[in-house]
N, C-alpha and C positions, 0 to 999 in steps of 0.2 A: 637704191639701195636693196630695196625690197625684191627687186628684179632679178639683182645680182646673186641673192640667197636662193632663189628659186631655181634659177640655171643654174648655180653649182650642184643643187640637190638632185635635178635629172641629168648632169653631166656624169655623175659616177656611175661606177658600172653594176651589176645585178647583184654581186656578193654584197655593195654595199647599199645597193637600196634594201637588201632583205633585210640588213642587217640592222639599216635605218629604221626600217618599218618592225621589225622584232624590237627594237629599243622603245618604239614608240607604242608598240602593244604592251609591251613588257611595264612600260611605266603607267599605261592607263588601266591595265590590268591589275597592276599593284595600286594603283590610285582606287580603284573600284573596290577592289577586295578590302582594301583599308577600310572604307568607307562601309560596306555592305556588312564586314564582319565585325567591327566596333558596334553598328546598330543590331546585330543580330545578339552579339554577346552582351550588349546593353539590357535588351529586352528579356533574353534568356534568362540572365543572372537576375535580373528583378522579378521575372515572374516568379524564378525558381526559390527567391528569398521570400515572397511573399507568399507561396505554397508552403514553405517551412515555417512564417511566423504563425500561418493560421493553422498549421498542425501543432506549433508549440501550444497558441492559446487552447487550443482543445485539451491537450495532454494537462497544460496548467489547472484546467476547469476541472479534469478527471480527478487529480492530486487534493484540490481544493474540496471537491465534491467528498473523495476518501476522509479527509480529517472529518467533515461533518459524519461520516459512517460511523468514524470511530468513538467520534463524541457519543452517539447514539447507542452503540456498541456497549459502550463504557457505562453508560445508564444503565444501560437495561441490565450489565452486572451487578450493578449496586441495586436496582432494584429486586433481585433474586433474593438477595438479604432479608427484605421484607416478606418473601412468598417463604424462605426457610424458615425465620423466626415467627411470623403472624399470629399471636396468641388465639388462643379458640375463646372470643368473646364477640357479642355483637355492638359491644361498646364502641364505636368507629374513631372517639375521642382518645380511650384508653388504645386502639390497635394504634394511633398516630403516634401517642406519647411513647409509646414503648418502642415504636421504629426509631423516632428521633432520639429517643435515649441509647439505641444502638449505634446513633450515627454520632451523637454525642461522644460515647464513648472511644469509637474506632473511626472518627473522621480521618484523622492522620494516616492511619491505613489506606484509608478508601482514596484520599487522595495522592497517595503515591502509587494507589494503582491506575488511577482515572487519569491524573493529572488534570484536572479542572481548574478553573479559577471562580465559579460559582457553583454552588450546590446546594439547593432551598427545598425543602419539605412544606407543602401548603395541603390543607385538605378540601374537601369536593366543591367547597365556596369560595375559594381562591385564597382563604386566610392562610399566611404565614404562621407557620408551627415550629419552624426549626431553620437557622441557617448556619450551615457547617463553620462557613468561614468569616462568621459575623455572629456570634452565638444570641449578644446582646439584642439584635434588631430583630422583633417577631410582633405580630400581631398585624402588621398591616396586609394589603392584599394585593394580588399580583395578576389580577383581573384585566389590566389594561396591558398586559404582555399579550399578543397576539398568539404567539406560540401556546402560555400557560393556557389562555381562554381556549382556544380550539382544542386542544386535549382535554378540558375538563368538557367541555361541551359534545365531543365525540367520542371520549371513553377510550381513543385513541391515540399511540405515539405519534408526536409531532415533532418538527425541526425544522430550523431555516434561519438563515442569515438577518437579524434586526438591527433596527438602532436604539439606544436607550439613552436617556437622558444621564449625564452625566451622575447626577445627585443619587440616581437609582443603583449606579454600578456601584459606586461607592458604600451605598447602603449593603450591597449584597456581599462585596469586598474591600474593605479600605484599603489593604494592601494596593489594589489597582491605582490609585491615584495618582502615582506617578507617571504612570503610562497614559493617563488622560490629560496630562499637560503638555498638547501640543500647540503651539503656538504657527498662527498661520503663514507663510512666506510668500511673496510675488515672487515671479520669477520672467523671464522675456517671455512673452508671448501668451503668457497665462490669462485665463478666463478673470476679470475681476470677482473680487467676494468682498462682501460688505462687513462681514464678522473679522476678527483678529484672532479669536480663538474657539476652536471645538466646543460645543456644547451638549455634545451626543458621542458616544462609542458605538463601533463597529462589534457585534457580538455572536459568534456562533451559538444559537440556541436551541436544545432541544428540551422536550418533558415527556414523561413515562407514567402512563395510568397505574392506581395502586388500587387493585378490586378483589375484593373480598371472594367469598367460594361460589356467590351466586352471581357474581358478575358486575356487581356495584360496585359505583367511584367510592373509594375508602378517602383515596389524595390522589396527590401527584407529586413526582419527584421531578425537580426542575434543575438543569445544570446549563452551564456555558461556559464560553472561552473567548477571552477578550482577544480581538483582530489588532487593535491599536496596540504598536511597537511589539508585537508577534512575529519576532523573525523567522523562526521555525519553518512557517507556511512558506514564504518567499524562497527562502534559502532552501528549501526542499523543491521547490520547482525549477531554481536555478541549477542545482546539482544535478538532477532528475533529467531535466530537458536539454541545458547546455554543459553537463560533465564538466562544468569549471572550466571553460576553455579560456584559454585569455591570447591579446594579440597586443603586441608592443607592450608589454605589462598591464596592459589595460583585461578586464574581465569583457567579456564580448556578447554575455547574453546577461538581461536582468529580466526580475518580475517584480508586480509591485501590485498591493491592494489599496483600491480611493474609497473612502468614505465621501460619497458624493465625488465632487471632482478634488479631494484633497488627498494627497499620501499618506496614509496612517501606517503603512508595512512595505520596505521596500529596501532591496539591496542597490538601488541607483544612488551613487556618491555625488557629494556636490564636490566644488572645487578644492575646498578643506578637508578632502574625504571622508567624511562623515555622510552617514544616511539620511537622504532627502527627506525627511519625514516631516510633514506641515508642506509642503511644496505643493503648487497649485498646477491642474492639467491646463492645457492648452486652450483655447476657445473653441476653436474648429473641432476638437475630440468632445471637447463636453457637451456642445449643442448635438451630436450625433447621437452620441452614445447614453448620456444623462438625460437628455431633453426629449430625444426621438427615441432611446431603448434599444440602438442597433449598435451590430457589430462595427467596428472601424481597423481597417488596416490599410498601413501605407507608411510614406515616410513623414515623422514626426519629431519636433524639437522637445526634447524632454531636460529639462533642469539645464543643460548648459553645453549638450553637444545634440547631434542628429543619430534618430534612430528608425530602423525598419520598425517598425509596431506593430502590435493588434492588440485592441482593447475589445474587452466583452462586458455586459453589463451584469451586475450582482441585484438581483431581486429578494423583496424580501416575500414572507409567506402569503401576501396580499398581490402578490404581482408587482411591486412598486420597484422602481428603480431607486437604490439606496446606494449604490458604489460602482465601482468597474474592476474587474482584473485583468491585469497587464502583463505582456511580454513581449521583448524588444530586442533585437540585435543590434551592435554598435555599426555604424555605416562605415565608417572610418575602413574597417579592414575588407568591404567590399567595394567601397569606393578607392581602396588602393589597389586591389586586384583589378579594376576594369580601368584604373589608371596604368598599370603595369602591362594590361593588356594592348591598351592604346599606341604605347610608346613601342611595346612588340611589333606591333604592327606597321609602326611608321620605320623603325629599325631594316624589318625583313624588305618593306619597299626601298628605303633608301639604297641597302645595301645590293637589292637586286638592281636598281637602275645604274650603280657602279661597276659590279662586279659583272654580270652579265644576264643577258635576257632569259638564258635556259633555267638558271639558279632562282632568278626571280619568277618565272613561269612555274615551277616546281613548288617553290614556298607556299605561293599564292593557291597553288591547287592545294597544296597538304592543309592548308588553313582552313581554307572552306569545307574540306572533307573532314577536318577536326572539329568544327563548329557541329556539320550536320549528323556527327555521332555523340556529341555532346547533347544535342537535343534529341536526339534518339536516347539518350541514356535517363534524360530527365522524363520524358513519356514514359517509360518502362516504370520509373520510381512510381511517377504518377498514377500508373495503371495497378499498381500493386505489387511489384517485382521488386522487392526490397534485398536481393541478393543479386542485383545488377552491381558490378564494378567495373570501371574504366582501367584497363591495363595503363601503367603509367609508361612504359618506353615504345607507346605506338607516336606519341607527339610530343617529343619534350620541350619545346616550347610553352607548352599550358600545362608543365607539371604542376605547377599550385593548385591549377582550377582543377586537374585529377586527385590532389591530396584532399581537396574542400570536398568535392565530389564524393567520393569514397568514404570521409569520415562522416560526413552528412547521412550515406547511405546506411554504414554501419550502424550508427547511432540510432537511424530510424527504425531499423530491424532489431536492434538490441532491446529500445524501449519497449517496440510491439511484443516481443516475448515477454519480456519480464512484467509487463501489465496485465498480460494473458494469463500468463501463471498466477500473479495476485489477483486477480479476479475469481479465476478458478480454484485458487487456494481459498476464499471468502465464499464462493457458492458452497463448496464441499463442508466447509464447517456451519453454516445455516441450515444446510440438509440434515446433518448429523443431530445438530440440536431439536430440530422439528422431528426426527425420528425419535430422538430420545422422548420427547415430550409424548410421541404417538405411544409407543412402547412403555412409559411407565403407565398412561391412562388406561389401556386395553390390560397391562398384567392386573390394576388393582380392580378391574371390572372381572376377571377371571378367578380371582383369586378365592373369592368368596363362594362362588360355585364348586370350586374344586375342594373348598373345605369340607362342605355339604355332601361332595359324592365321598371323601376321603372318611368323614365319619359313619355316614351308615353305612358303609361298605364294611366297615371295622363291626358296626352291630349286627349285620348280617353275618357276618363271620363269625361272629361270638354264637349267636344263636343256633348256628348249624350243627347238626349231631355230628358226633366222631364217623360215623358210620357211612357220610356223606362225603366221601372223598373227592368224588370228582367235581361236586359244586362249591367244596371247600379250596378246592385247588381253582378253578375259576374264579374265587372270589379273590383269592391271593394276586392272582394277575391281574384284577380289576386293582387290588390296591396298590401293587407295584407300578403298574403304570401311571395311577393317579399321583404318586409320590412323584415321578419322574417330570407330569407336567408340572406340579410344584415346585420342582426345582426351578425348571426354564422360567417361569413365571418370576422366582426370587432373585434369577440371574438378570431379566428383564428390570427389575426395580433395581437390580445394582447400577445397571447401566444410568438411571438417571438419578441415583442418591447420592445425598451430600455424604462426605465421610463420615463413618460412624464413632470411628476411634479419636483419641484426642490429638490436635495435631502440637508437636512436639519439636522441638529442634532436633536435627537429626544428621547423622555425615551420610551424603548419598552413596558413595564408595563402602561402606561400612553394610549399609541395603544391599547392595547388588552382590556383595560378597557371600552375604549370608543367603539370599536367594539362590545362587549358585551351588553353594555347599550342599542343598537342598536335592540336586538332582545328579552334578557331574557324575557322582558315583553310580547311578542307576544303569540297566544295559544299554538303554538306547545311547549312551553317551561313550561309550567304550571305544568306538569308532571315530570318535570326535575330537579333534585338538582344540584345545580353548585357548585363545588369547587375550590378555587382558594388558591394558594400557589407562591406568587410574591417573589422572591429573594431581597432583600434590597440592595440599593445603586449600583445598577446595572450600569456600565459604559454607557455613551452615543453612540448611534451610528448615523451614516448618511443615509438617507434613506427618500423614497416619504412617507408620512404620509398616503394619500389617498389609495394609492396601497397596503401597509400593510394591513390597514384597509380592503380592499376586500379581503385580504388572509383570514384573521380571520373570517371573516362574514362567506363565505364560508365554513371553516371549521366548525365554530358554528354551521349552517344550516344542513351539512351534516349530524353532530354527532345525532340533532336533529330527523332527517328522518330517521338513525337508531335507534333509539329508540321510536318509535310509543307507545308503552305503558309505557314508563317512564324508569326512568334510573338515573347515574351519570354522569355528566360533569365535569372533572378535567382538571385544566389550572394549569400551573407551568413555572416559569422561574428558570433559574438556569445560573450561571456565572461557564464558565469553563477553566480553564488556562494550557494553552499547556506544556509538560513537554518533556523534551530531555535527561535526564538519567533514564527512570524507566527500567523496566524490559518491555519483548518482549509484554505482553498483552497489556499495556499501549501504546506501539507504535501503536498497530492494534485498540485499541479503540480510540486514538486521531489521526486518521488517516486523516478521515473527517474534523477535525477541523485542522491540519496540512496543508489540500487543501486549506482551506479560507486564508492563508498567515498572520494571526493575533493571538498575543500571548494570547489574550483573546477573549473567544467566548461566546453568550448568546445561553443557548438550551431553546426552548419554545418546551413545552408538552402537545398537546390535545388529551385527552383522552376520550373515551364515553364507556359506559357498553352494547351498542348494540349488533347487531347479527353478527358483525364481517366481514371480508372480506377474503373467499377460497384463500388459497396459492396459486392455479391456476389463481388466477387473479391478486393477487401483483404486479407481475413483470410488468402489462401493465397498473396499476390503475392511473399514470401519462401521459399516451398517448390520444391525441386528440379522442375526438369521443368515447372513451371506458366508460360504465359506467354500473355498476351493479343494479341500480332503474329500476323499470318497465316501460316497451315502456311508452312514453308521457310524464316521471316523469323527464326529464333531457337531455340536448346537450352532455353531456360527456365531457366538455370544462371547467368546473370549476378548478378540481382539475388541469387538464393540465396548467391552465392560472396562479394559485395560484404556480406552480411551477417555471412558467418560471418567475412571479416578485421575487420569491426568488433568483433564480439564477440571475438575473438584479441586485438584492442587494449583488452579490458574496457570498451569502449564498447557503446554502445545505437543502433539503428535503426530509424525510424517511418516512416510514410505519411501523409499525409492528402489525399483527392482527392474532389472532385465531378465526375459526368460533364459534359464540355461546358466545364468553369472551370478545368482544368488540376491538375497533381498537385504536391506537394511532400513532397521526402525528407529528414527530420529525422535528424541524427547528433549524438550526446551522445559526448565524447571526455574522461577525465579530464584536468586539465590538469598540468603540472610542478611539483614542489615549490618551488622557487625562482626569482628570476627573474635571467636571465643577459644578458650585455652580447652586443648584436648587433656583427658586424664589418660591413665597408662594404659587402659584396655580400649582407647580409641571414642570415650564417651564424650560428655560434654561438663563442661563445670563454667557455672556463671556464676 
């Protein structure tokens, strides 16, 4: 039988043999291409996903660290109340009682601004003077707290994530009790746990030293945020990193914070669609991350499904591993993609075997070429070229891979740009705060010598006889220049000084109209068109009317100076409402608003069509003595003083400009708590 088949094969003509040969080659090529393609796709897909989850866990760590930095910043703002209201007495207990009284009278306002779960004032020995969220509990010591202990011993701000006993957390804030009641739930492949409920809670903790004028420690202000059942951190990570992407109606990306090996904050869901708080991590991950303190990246079983996961250890202030940070991508999506890829390869191979050897060869060649280009694209992304995009019409069989890859590249680029912008803004704010402190210190040191110079100059001027005209003229010049120096020093002090007027409820639209009315009829505004867009029914805010008018006058005059040949001045107000359940771009867009600690924020924009500001100068525009005007046209203190006034109103000020296309100054101010009635002339009736 075999002999007859071989004889028949070799008895056909050359064309038949070629066809038979090409068919065999096509079959072999198709099979080989299918096997190689599947293996390459699997390998590249797994490598790419693992690289992505590694980047995701790094982004999650940045967001977690940023929440800790925000806690420190809020605590620093609270400590400024001690600096501004510190009584002139050497009695430390009296100083602390005065500050405690301030907190006792205003702690609800502080809580609205800072959003803290714990706020405690202790003396230099660690004894509790006042708990803002449990005023009845005082007199005990917090020296057991390593963050507070190190802050006392080093007299420097300290912060870290720590584990606190449940009874101590409840003592700090009895309202946290429901969030601490977490039963431990065993899941498939989880590590064995002996206890059935948590006896500790995970807390983001910060402590800030309160120093007297000599630098001696008076006390410490300690604050904390409970991580347990705190969904805001993990939801922010998911929105920022995964953009709420879904696959077949399910979220594809998740984030979790572990206390030891137990989930205390997560958006991973159980079979009943509840957050899987209290469930236990797998044994393999527990041994690698908790016991050995190493990162873990790979395929892991999480609660009830498989995920491509990344775990990173969380350490306390002493370097001990107390928990984990987790990000993961649902494996089902990539498993389906790989399965689809396998069937695509098999379908192409079978069709090529049935239809024609030429089509089979062409499709095999196209597939290999597409895989090579996909690999090239992943290498470009890995090397830092986040602008790389795959053209979707070049090989349509892999359209789903093109879409997934391009979406990933765009999300990486978008997240990178947003993080860079956020960090640049934080850096600029910290630099301006430092400059304000230095400027105030220098101004205080210069003010007294200038006063002496001015005093003695006036004395000498009065003693000079009338006939000494030249000497009297020179002395008047000295007095004039000394007064100029004192004015500059006064401006420096205004840059760092708290509002001197009474903080009263006011209508910001009315403040802007008043400031505009003072300048719009001046000669410099004759060739300028003023366009106003005031939002109706803005909530009232508390502020110093005269200081705010000073801010807007400065901005209007600067705009007029920038439009020497005429132009358009646009003034607009807008009400922004903070959202906590949006996509990642909403999180970054409202980050400045979140820092204000207010659910409602008024946005004021002052735009001109002048010559604009070079990008090189924009980072320094709010610094004292920095100016882009010609020599002799300004001292460079106007914008820095305006920035200081807005900060003192718990607000934020930013600039956007393009050379030749104008400049926009944007101001964010927290709105009032409740809607109040307006009287007939726009005032406030309470």
